[in-house]
N, C-alpha and C positions, 0 to 999 in steps of 0.2 A: 767202460760203459756198460759191460754186461751185467754187473751186479748192482749198478745204480748207486754206489756209495759215493760219499762226498758230493752229492748233487748240488747242495747249496753253494759250495765253493766254485764248482764248475759253472753254475748259472751266473754268479757274479763275474767270473772271468769272461764268459761269453758276452755279457752285457757290456763289459769294458771294451771288449774287442769291437762291438758294434759302434761304440762312440769313437773309436779310432779309425775304423775301416768302414766301408760302405755296407749298406744293407744287402746289397746283391751278393757280396762275398759271404755274408751270414747264411743266405738262402742256399748257396752252394755247399757250405759246411753242413747244413741240415740235411741236404740231399745225400752228401757223402756219409753222414751218420746212418741214414736209413739204408744205404747200400751195405754198410758194415753189419747192421742188424739182419738184413736179408741173408748175407753170406753166413752169419753165425747160425741162423735158423736152418739154412740149407745143410749145414754141417752137423746138425743134430744137437746143437747147444741151446740152452735156455738163454733168453735175452729179453730185455725190457726196453720199451720206448718211452717210458714215463718222463725221463729227463728231456728228450726232444719235444714231447708234448708240452711240458712246462715252459720250455724256451719259446715255442711257437705261441703259446697262450700269452706269455709276458709281452712278446713283441706286438701281438695283435691288440692287446689292451692299450698299449701306448700309441695306437693309431697308425701302425706301419703295415697294415694288411696288404695294401697294393704293392709295396716294395718287396715283401717276402713272398706272398702267394702269387704275385705276378710272374715270378721266376719258378717257384716250386710247383704250382699246379700244372703248367704245361708239361713239365718233365714227368710228373706222376700220371698225367693223362696218357702219355705215350707208354709208360711202363706197365700200367694196369690194364692196358687194352687186351693183351694176350697172356697175362700171368695172373693166376688166382692167388699165388703167394704174395705178389705185390699188393693185391687188393686186401688181403688179410692184414698186411703191415699197415696200410693206410687206415683201415678200420680201427686197429688198435691205437694208431697215432691220435685219431680224433677222440676216441673213447677215453683216453688217459688225460685229456685236457682238463684242467681244473674248472669247477663250475663257475667261478667268477669270471673266467675268460672264455666260456663256451659261446656266449653270444657274439663276441668279437670275432672268434675263429669261424663260426658258421656264417656270419655275415660276409666275411672276406671270401670264404669259399663260394658262396652264392654269387658274388660279384665276379669272381675270377673264372668259375667253371663255365665252359661254353654251352652246356645243355644238361638236361636231366639225366641222360645216359652216363655222362662223366660223374655227376653227383652220386649216382647209384653205385658206381665203382669206388668212389672215394669214401662214402659214408656208410654204405651197406644199410643195415636196418638199425642204425643208430637212433632214429626217431622213435623206435619201438622200445629199445632197451634203456635209454637214458631219459629220465623225466625232465631234466633241465633242457636238453636238446628238443624234446617234444614241445615244451612250453615256448621255446624260442621260435621253432619252425611253424607251429600251428596257431600260436597266439600273438606273439610280439611282432613278428614280421608281417602278419596279416592285419592286425587290428590296431596295434599301438604305434606303428610306424607306417608312413605313407610316402617316403621319399624315394623308394626304390623304383626301378624302371620296369616296364612291361616284360622284357626278356628275362629279368631276374624272377619275376613272378611266375613266368612260364617254366623256368627251371625248377623253382621250389615246388609248384603244384604238380609238375610232371614227375618229379622225384617221388612224391607221395603216391602217384598213380602207377608207378613202374613195377610195383611188387604187390602180390596179393596180401601180404601181411600189413602193408602200409595203406592200402586202399580204404579200409574203414576210417582211417584218419582223414582222408580226402572227403569222404561223405560227411563226416562230422564237421569238417571245416566249412563245407558248403552250407550245411544247416545253420551253423552259427553266423556265417556271412549273410545269409538271407534274413536271419533275425535282426542283425544290425542294420541291414539295408532297409528293412521294413519298419524300423523304429522311428516314430514321429519325432522323438527328442533328438535322435542322431541326425535326422534330415534337417532339423531346424537349427541345431547348434554346431554340428561338425563342419569343418572347413570344406569347401568345394573340392579341393585337391584330395582330401581323404575320402570323400564320397565317390569320386572317380576311381580311386585306387580300389575301394571295396567292390565297386561295380565291375571293374576289370577282372578282379579275382573271381567273381561269380561266373563271368563268361568263360574264363579259362577252365574252371572246374566243370562247367557244363560240357566243354569240348572234350574233356578227358573221361567223363563218365559214360558208360554204355546204356543202352535202352533198358535192359532188365533192372539195373540199379536205380534208374530214374522212375520206372514204372512201379517199383516196390514202395516208393515214397511219393507217389503222385499227388495224393490228397494233401500231404503236408507241404509240398512245394507250392501247390496252387493256393493254399491258405496264406503262405508267406508272400506269394506274388500279389494277391489281392490287397493285402495290408500295405505292402510296399508301394504299389502303384497309386493307391489313394494318397499316401503321404507325399509322394513325389509330385503328383499332379496338383496337390493343394499348395505347393511351393510357389512363391512369387518369382523365382529366378528361372529364366528359360533353360539354362544349362542343367539345373536340377530336374526339371520336368523332362528334358530330353534323356537324361540318364534313366529315369524310370521307364520311359517308353522303350528304349533299346533293350534293357534287361527284361522287361515284361514280354517283349516279342520273342527274345531268345528262349525264355522259360516256357512260353506257350508252345513254341514250335517243337521243343524237345520233349515236353510232357504229353502233348497231344499231336503226335505226327500224323495221325489219321484224320484229324478234324480240320475245319477252316482255320487259316492262319490269322493270328491277331496282328493287326496292322494299324499303326498310328501315322498321323501326318505331321512330319517335322522336317527341318532342314539340317543337313550335316554340314554346317557352315564353319567348322573349325577342325583342326587336325586331330584333336582328341576324339571328337565324335566319329570321324572317319575311321580311326584306328579301332574304336570299340565296335563299329559296325562290321569291320573286317573280322574281329574276334567273334562276333555274334554269328556270322555266316560260316565260321570255320567249322569243318566237319570233324567228328570224332576220329581217333586214330584208326579204329577198325574199319571205317568206311572210306577213308581218304584214298587209298590205292584203288579201291573199286570204282570210286567216282571219277578218278583221273585216268583210268585205263581205257585207251581208245578202242581196244579190241572188244570191250563189252558194250560199245555204243550201238544203238539199233541201226540197221541198215537204212540208207536213204531211200525214201519212197520215190518210185519212178513217176515222172510226170507224164501226162498224156502225149506230149510231143516225143519224149524218149521212147515210149511204147510204140508209137507209130513209126519211129525211125528204125526200130528193130524188126519191123515186118508185121506187127500185129494190126489187125483190121479194126478200125473204129466202128462202134456200133451205129447202125442206122445208115451207113454209106454203102453203096453197091460196089461190087468187085470192079476194079479197074479205074475207079474214080480217084481223084487226087485227095490229099489229106485235107482235113477241115481247115487248117491254118491257111492253105493256099486258096480255098474257096472264099473264106471270110476275111481275107486280108484287105485292109484299107490303108496300107502304107502310102499309096499314091495320093491320098487326099492331104491337102495342106491345112493344118489347124487354123481356125479363125481366131484373130486377136481379140480377146475379151477383157484385156487388162483395164480398159477405160470404161467398162460397163458399170452401170449403177443399178442398185436394187430398187425396183419400183414398189412403192408402198401405196396401198389404197387409202390409208388414213391421212388426214390433213395435219400438217405441222402447226401447232399453236403459234400465233403471232404476238401475243401479249403475255406478260408475266401472270396476270390474274387468270388467264385461260389455263396456263400450266398448273396453277394451284388447284383449280377445279378438276382438271383431268387427273392429276396425281391423287386427289383425295377421293373421288367418287367414280371415276371411269372404270368400266369393266372390259373395255376393248383393249386387248394386249398391245396391238400396234399403236393405238393412240397413246397409251401409257408410256411405251418406250420412246415414241417420238417426242412427247412432252419432256421426259427426263433428259434426253439428249440435247434438246433445244434450249433448256432452261439456262444454261450458263451463258450462251450468247445473248439471250434476251435480257438477262440481268446486266450484262456489260453495256448493252445499247440503251437501256432505259433505267438508270439508277433511281430517278425520281418515282417512277411507277413501282419500283421494287420496295422503296421505303414505305409506301402506302400499305403494302401487304407483307412486310418483312417478318413480323412475328408469326403470322399465320403460315407463311411459307416455311419458316424454321420449324414450326410444329409439325407440318405435314412431312417434311424431310426427315425429322427426327424419328417419326413413327413409321416411315416408309419401309416396306418389305419387298423383297425381290419376288415378284409374281410370275415372271416369265423366264427366269434363269438367264437374265441379260448379262452378256460378257462385260466385265468392268463395272458392274453395278455399284459396288462399294466405293470405287474411285469416283464415279460420277456423283454419287450421293454426298460424299465427303466434300468434294470440290464445290458443289452447289451450296452446301451449308456454310463453308468458309467464305464464299463470295457474298452470300447474304449477310453474314456477320460483318464483313468488311464494309459493305454498303451502308448498313445501319448499325454501327457497333454498340451504341449505348443500349438501345432497346432490345436487340437480339441477345447481347451478353447478359442483360438482366433476366431475360427469359430462360436462357440456357443454364445459368448458375442457379436459378430457382428450381429448375427441373432436376438438377443433379441430386438434390436431397429430397425430391418428391417421392411419393409412393408409386408402386406398380410400374417400375422401370427395371429392366434387366441390367446385369453388370456390364454387358456389352454396350448398351445404350449410354450408360454413365461414363464409360471410358471413351466412347465416341464424342461425348460432350467435351471431355478434357482435351482430346486431340484437336477438335475444331477450335477451341479457345486458343490453344497454343499457335496453331497455324494462322489464325486470324490476327493474333497479336504480332506474329512475325511479319505478316504482310503490312500491317499498319505501321510498324516501326521501321520498315525498310525505306531508306532515302530514295527520293525520285520515283516512288511507286506509281504516281499518276501518269508518268510517261510510259510505263510498262504494265498495262493492265493484264491481269490474268496470270502473271508469272509468280505465283506463290507456292511455297512448299516444294516437295519433290516430284509430284505428278507432272507429266508433260501436258502442254496445252491441248485441249480437245479440238474437235473439228470446228466448232463454232468460233473459237478464238484464234484460228490460224489466219494469217494474212492471205488476201486473194492473190493468186499467182496465175499468170496466163499459162494454160495447158497446151502443149504442142499437139498438132494433129497426129493421128495414128500413123499415117503414111509417110510423114516427113521426119527428118532428123531434128533434134532440138537445137535449132539455129539461134544464136544469140542476136540481140538487137543490134542494128547497124551502128547506133550511137556508141554502144559499148565497145564495138570493134574499132571505131575511129579513135575514141579516147585512149584505148589501149595502145594503138599504134603511135599516137602523139606522145604518150608517156614514155614509150620505149625509145623514141628518136630524140627526145629532149634531154639536154644535159643541164643538170642543176648543181651548183656549187654548195648550196646549203638548203636544207629542207626544214630546219627548225625542229622543234620537239614533236615527236610522233605519238606521244602518250595521250590517251584520252582522259579527259577530266572525269573524275568520279561523280556520279549523280549526287545532288544535294537537295535538301528540302526540309520542311518542318516534320517533326515526329508526330504523326497523327495519333499514336498510341498514348501521348502525353495526357490528353483530356479524358480518356476512357480507361486508363490503367486501373483505377480504383474499382470500376464496374466489373472488370474481369477478375480482380484479385480478392477483394475483401469479402464478397458473398461466399466464396469458396472456403475461406478460412474460418468463418464464424460458426459453422454448425457441424464441425467434424466430430464432436464428442456427444452428439445427440443420436442415440440409436433409434432406428425405425423397426417396424415389424419384420421387413424382409431385407434390411440393409443396415449393417453394423460395421462401421469402419474400424472401430477398436476391438472388434471380435473376430469373426471368421473371414471378413472381406479384406484381408491384408493386401491382396494384389491391387485392389482399387485404391487403398490407402497409399500404397507405394506410388501408383500412378498419379494420385492427387499431389503428393509431395514433389514429385518430379515436375509436375505442371506448375506448381507454385514457384519452384526454383527457376523454371524457364520464364515465367511471367516477370519475376524479379529481375532476371538478367536483361530481358527486353525493355524494362522500364528505366534503363540507365539514362541519366541526364534529364529525368522528368521531375516535376515538382513534388510528386507524391512518393518518390523513391525512398526517402528517409522513413516515412510512416510505414510503408510496406516492409522495409527492412526490420523495423522494430517489431512489427506484428509477426513477421516470419521467424525472427530469433526466439520470440516467446513460444511460438508454435513448436519449434525445434526442441526447445528446452523441456516442453511437456512430454515429448515422445522420445527423448534421447536414449532411453534404456529399452527400446523395443527389441523383441527377440528376433524379428524377421530381418534377414540380411538385406533384402531389396528395400525395405523401409529405411534401414540405417543408411544405405547408399544414397537414397533420396534426401535424407536429412543432411548428410555431409555435402551433397551437391547444392542444397539450398543455402547452407552457410557460405560456401564459396561464391554463390551468386550475390549474396548480400555484400560480401567484401569487394566484389568487382563492380557493383552497380551503385552503391551509396558512396558519395564523396567522403574522403578520409576525414576531413574536418568535421563533418556531421556525425560520422561514426564515433570518433573519439570525444566529441562534444556532447552528443545526445545519448549515446549508448555505451558508456564506459563499463558499467556493471555487466551488461549483456556480453560484451566482448571478453571480459575476464572469465565469466562462466563458460563461454564457448571455448576459450583457450584451454582451460583445464579439462574440459570434456574431450576436446580434440587430442590433447596429449595422452589421455587415458585410452582413447580408441586406437591411436597410432601404436601404442605399446601392447595392448591386451586383446584387441578384437580378433576373433577367430577367422574372419574373412580377410583374405589378402587384399582384395580391391578396397575394402573399407579402410584398411591400414594405409594404403597408398593415397586414397582421397583425403584422409585426415592429415597426412604429411603435407600434401599440397596446400590444404587450407591453412596449416600452421605457417608454411612459407609465405602465403599471401598476407597473413597477419604480421609477420616479421617485415615484409616489404612495406606494408602500410605504416608501421612504426618508423622504419628508416626514412620513408619519404617525408615525414613530418619533423624529423629531428633537425635537419638544417634550417628549416623555417623557424623553429622555436629556439635555436641556439643564438646567443648574442653575437 
């Protein structure tokens, strides 16, 4: 082995051994070969490890990194811990790997090494000496691949930060990561998993860089942060916007530690977000021990009671008098029960719906305004006929209503009132709301509120048996005006049940029954009130989407509203199942989808796929295949293309589900058509 002759024959022989014996035995043979090399070098003999490097590269290229390196790396980790000679052998082992196998070997080492310290002992400064290794570690594993785990990223970037010769590569990697993170094209077209991967790498780089290194590039980092935040906040996907917020907060806190912290409002509602928040709050290596050292914590401030207990005299008290806590103690008083108290308001609660409209429109009294908004839902429930007389005017007032008094739950009260008015007079209010969606001088928030109200109202109208359960629509809980009247027990007495309930319970417990019959409750049934007004909700929304306004362009910058519009149309299509107008709605919606099928925004494409699934679920199969055969063929080819080539994983899954619905639709009609 010392002279490296006949390497080709030995390589073939070892590969033949691998086929006959286990990969574990090969890893032990490689370790034994390295021992022989070490003994030869210790004895003063020249030795080469190129043959072992070629064998290792060949095995890793064949996809056996885990089997080989899973045994070899733990042994080398222990041997290189206290031996510089072993470290030199490992460095030469990886340096002699052929370029075509360098990526496979380095990837396997990253996955098998337990941390950056071990990688530093195994690789040395390979990333500085070898161009292929530098490309793999600083480009391919960071930008072209995104399947690796967060611990592997921490090992890779920690390896770059562990030595002064490698730290410039870490700074350069952070600069290129921020350029990619702030690219509008990357945010728009890259998969969400890759964007998370790049954001995680940025946070890890920030954790490893010190304050002087960041301050030297402060302006450059801020410019990248501003560009990236704009691209992320313009995205229609909440997950992408959250990525931009987390990274921007971390960059701002590290580049401006002395200034006010940049803080966004978002919810860490998934595991990935919580992991990234933990990385963002992770302190640099130089400050970690100092922050966790309890001996450096400031001493606890003594309270006045502790000072008095130590013999110090409180100011203002004469000598010999007791402590202030003894003089002012009121522990002997029993607190008064105020749980049943009500807030007295000087304003008068409106008694009619028309009075509420006037108060909400023109009143300047904040108490009257709050009382009218809180009483509106109950008044609409009690007097639907009076509500129909002023329904459009009331919808207009509620749509333009602003929170004047910082009322708790204002948005919920406003939305529920709008939905209830739409349910009470669906045709006229839906016509008004759909016309205002494309009108001038409305904010994007108001336009999305219109879409939300239309969906919630359609959901309530299509619910069976809704007349027996007024006020139970959507996710919000019923308000105070819609709660049933319940007898309230007196403050001094226990909540004693009615005597009739006690007697009935005793009789039931003493009675023996041999059969009780079915205990299942019948599901509520009734006519679908959405049947007669589905077209009023649907068709005005779909007719004017391609007509840009001065401040509103669905096919331009307002992609978020376009995505919400498409999801709304899909929801209305789904709620119109078994209605007379479902087939016409399905045809119009498929034409709408076909016009926007190549949209670049991920949220818009998700809405289009959801709309296609709604058509397949709501329109009867006979009508689909009889009236829309060409549209179905076009939709099928588009769905197959999305399922295979779309960059977003959710879009691919939704396309596969829609294709399965199409296949089920075809299978359901085959028995009926067969002789």
